[in-house]
N, C-alpha and C positions, 0 to 999 in steps of 0.2 A: 204321282208325284215322286213317288219313292224311286220308281225308274229312271226320274229326269234327274232326280239328285245323283244316281249312281253315274248316271253317263256323265252327268258333268265332273263328279269326282276323278272319274277313271283318265278324261282327257285331262284333263289338270295333273294328274298322277304319270300320265305319258311322257306329257311336256318337262313335266318335272325332272324324269327320270332322263330325259336328254339332255340335260343342265340349261344352264342359262341360254335364252333366245333373245336377240334383239327385239324389238317394236316393230322392227322393220321386215322380220324374217317371211311374214306370209304374203308381202308384199314389195320389191325392190323398183319403184317407181313405176313401171310400166307394166308390173304386177305379173311377169314373165317369169321370174326368177326368185329363189329367198335367199335370203341373206349369205347362207353355205353357199349357194351355186345351185343347187336342184332345180328342174321345172317346179314351179309352183301350180301347183293342183289344188290346193287350200281354197275352201268356199262352197255354197251349197250348188248341187247341179241336177236340173231338171232333165229326167229322161222319158217324158211323156211322147207317144208318137201311134199314128195309124198306122203306120206301118206294120204287116203282120209278121209274125216270125219266122211263117213260112209261105210262100208265094203260091198263089190261091190256085188250085186245078185250072179254072178258066184263063189263066193267062199264058199256059204251055212253058213256052222257053225264052218269054219275054223279058228279060231283066230290068228293064228302064223304063216309066212310062211316058208319054209326051206330058208338055204343061198341062195342055187340055185332058185328057185321060186323066191324071192328077187330079186337077180339080172336079171332074165327075166322081171318081173315087172316095173324096174327101166328101162330097155331098150324099152321096150313097150310105158310106159308113155313119155319120153323123146322125142320118134321117132312120135307119134303121137301129143305131143304139138309143134314140132320143127315148129316155123310159118315164117322159110323162106322156107318152103316147098312151093311149086306152083302146087296144083294139083286141083284148083277151090271150095275147100271146105273150111267152116270156123269152123274149130274143137272148137273154144269158143262158140259162140254162136250160130251156125249150122243154118245159116240162109244161105247157099250154093251162097257163094261168097267168092271172094279177099278180101273183105272191112276191115276184121279183120286185112289183113297185114299190113296196114299201121305202127302197131307196129310190127317190127319184130324180128326175135328170141332173138337178142341183149336187146330187153326193157325187158322181160320177166325174170321174177326171181321165180319161183317155188324151185328151188333147185334142184339138183342133187338124194337125195337118197332118201330113207322112213326112220324112224326113227330106229334108231338102236335095238330095241325091236323085228323088225321086224313083229309088230302088223299090221292085214290088217286093221284095222278103228283106230284112235283115240278117238272114243266110246268106252269106256271100259266096261261100263254100261249105258243099258239094254246088257246083253251078247251076242245079236246076233248082237251087232254093229249097230245099224238101230235108226234111231230118232223115237221115241215113241208119233207120233203125233194123236191127234182126229180129227174127221173126217173135224170137224172146223179148225184146226190150218192148214191139210193139204191142205184147199181148200182157205187160203187165203196166200197171196203174200207175199213175205218179202220184206226186202228194195229196194234188186238191181233187184229184178226182173220188177218192175213197170217202168224202163228203157227200158225195152224190149218188154212192151206189147202190143205196136202198136194200143192203142190205146188214140187219140188227145189230146193233151193239155188243157183243158181250159185256164190256168194259172201255174205260176210255183210251187205253192202247189200240183199239179197234176203228176208232175215228182220225181223221186225215190231222198233220200236223198242223197245218190253217187253220182246223176247224178247232184245235184245242191250245192256238193261239201259241205255239211252241216256235214256229219258224213262218218268215211274213210271207206276203203272197210274191212281194216281188221282190225280196230282198235278196235271195239265193242263200250264198253265190251257186253262180252268176247271178247279177243284177237283171231282172224283167221287166220291160214296159207292160203296165199292169190296168187295172180299172181308176185307180185313185191313188194318192199319194207316194207318186213317183218320183221322188227325193231322195238325194243322199248327198252327205255333208265331210268332204277331206279336211284331215289333219295332218300335219308333218311337222318332225323335227328330222333333224341327221340321219338317225337310225331307225325310226320308227314312223309308220301312216298308219291311221286311221279310218276305216271307211266304216262308215256310221246311217245305215237306211233308215229313213223316217218309219218305214212298216216293215217288221212290228217292232221299233224301235230296237233295231240289231245294231251292234258297233262289232268289226271286226279289229283287232292287233296286229298289225303285219309289221315282221320286224326285218330292218335290210340290214342288218349284222354279218348277214353270212352263217347263220345256224344250222345246222341241221335239223331236218323234220324231224317231227316224232317218232317215236317205235310204232311198228307197223298197229299193234295192238291198243294203241290209245287212240280211240276214234272221238271227235265230235259233230254236235249237231250241223256247224258250217266249213268241217273239216279244219285241217291245222296249214295256214297259210305263210309263206318266205316270200319275201321280195327285193326286188335288185333293181337296179338300174340299166337298161341296153341303153347308151344315148339317152335321148331326152322322153325317152316311154320307162314307164313304169311297169315291170313285168311281176306278176302275183301269182305264183302256182302253188296251188291248193289242192292236197292228199286225205288222208285218215277221215273220211267223210263214214257217217252210220248208215246202213243199211235201210234205216226208216228214211231216211233225208229224200230220195228219189226227186229228183232233178229232172222230168222228162218223163222219168221212168227209170232213170238209172238205177245202178249198182252201188254197193261199198266201194266197186272198183274203180269212180270214177275217178276220172283224173284233167283239173282244169286249169288251164293256165287264161290269166286274164291282161290286157295292155291298156295303159291308162296314157295318152298321150294330148299334150294341151297344143291345141291346133292353133289358134289367138286367143284376146281377152276374154271371147267369149262362147268359147268352144272346146270341150273336150271329147275326142273320140275315145268312147268302150268297143274295145275288140274283147272276145274272149273263144276260146279252141276245147272244144270237151270232147272226152276219148274213155271210154267203156269198153270193150269187145265183146263183154256179156250184152249189151244192151246195144249199140251201137257198130256198124258192119265197115265205118272207117273215121275218121276226127272230124268235127265238123266246125267252122267260125262262123261267130256273128259280130256285126260292127256295129255298134249303136252312137249315134252323136250324141253330145248331153251340150243343156245351155245353161249357160249360168244364170243363177234367180236370185236375183233381192230379199225374196220371201222368208221367213223365220222355219225351221221344221217344229214340229209340235210333238208333243206325247203321241203316241199310238199305242192306247191303252189294251186296246181289241174286247174283251172282258173278261178283266185280271181276275184270274183264281179260276176260272170259266164254270162264271153261275151257273151258266146254261146246262152244261153237262148233267148235272140231276137230272132235269125236267127231261133230257135227251134220252138218257138210259131208262127212267122209269118208262117213259111212253116206248122204249122197246120191249120191257117188261109186260107192260100192259096188253100190246099188241100179241106178246107168245103167248099170255095167258088168255086172251077172245081167240086167240087162231087154236087154244088147246081145248079150251070149252066148245067151239063149234063142232072140232074131231070126233067129242066122244057122244054128240047127239045123235 
């Protein structure tokens, strides 16, 4: 609840700092423009999709599926991800047991379909639909991977950020479709935009007033974002990431450019381009349509205070003690 109250106060403060905003500010009759004339991006947007970020190897250079192929792909994806199956396999993490079935199918929410354009990957550049890793980048584990590396943790800092509930599984930045809570809410004033992700309750405040980026020595979990309008597209540029953030294994040199374009009343086109020469051989771009949602956002509390961390570390110490005892015999 404390987080919920804080987010409410945060949004209210942003609105207050921007000065009086007319009641019609977020909806100008047809919902396409704010009262001050900017495209209206406000509201809750759903970014669930079965379209994978990378094109599956089996599809080769096929960029778009036929309607029949799309239907077959969706059916196979839903069947494979059905967590109510009891076939002795853990499809999500491949550890060969039903432990992941603690989350049955009710809790998962990948979506039921691929995107309407039937693309075989969310990546639109490079044309092969693949992340262009450098050898160094390919070998570097991402934020999520460390949670399942099997390496005992000497302390909390050795565990993945997602496991420690520091950064969300899909909030990024950039935003990624994942297993559930694929929702964000946009708030606008004439000189500020707030991008609020449901998981893990992360809010990015993006100034639009032309202020410079922070000094390179000032680093933040979600980086430092600055926004501007290019025609009807909101462009958000983010730098100053911490080295631990590791989007797709990226380094602290990650440079992110996001674009938000209101396509029509019910669609928001989200596009991002990532650059990091130490991780990727070239910049690469993702396009992910978002659908307007009438649902509410709820607090994603994760496990506040990370109450499970004590047992996780105690278990690691117990395993080390057992291994040391076995070695002395």
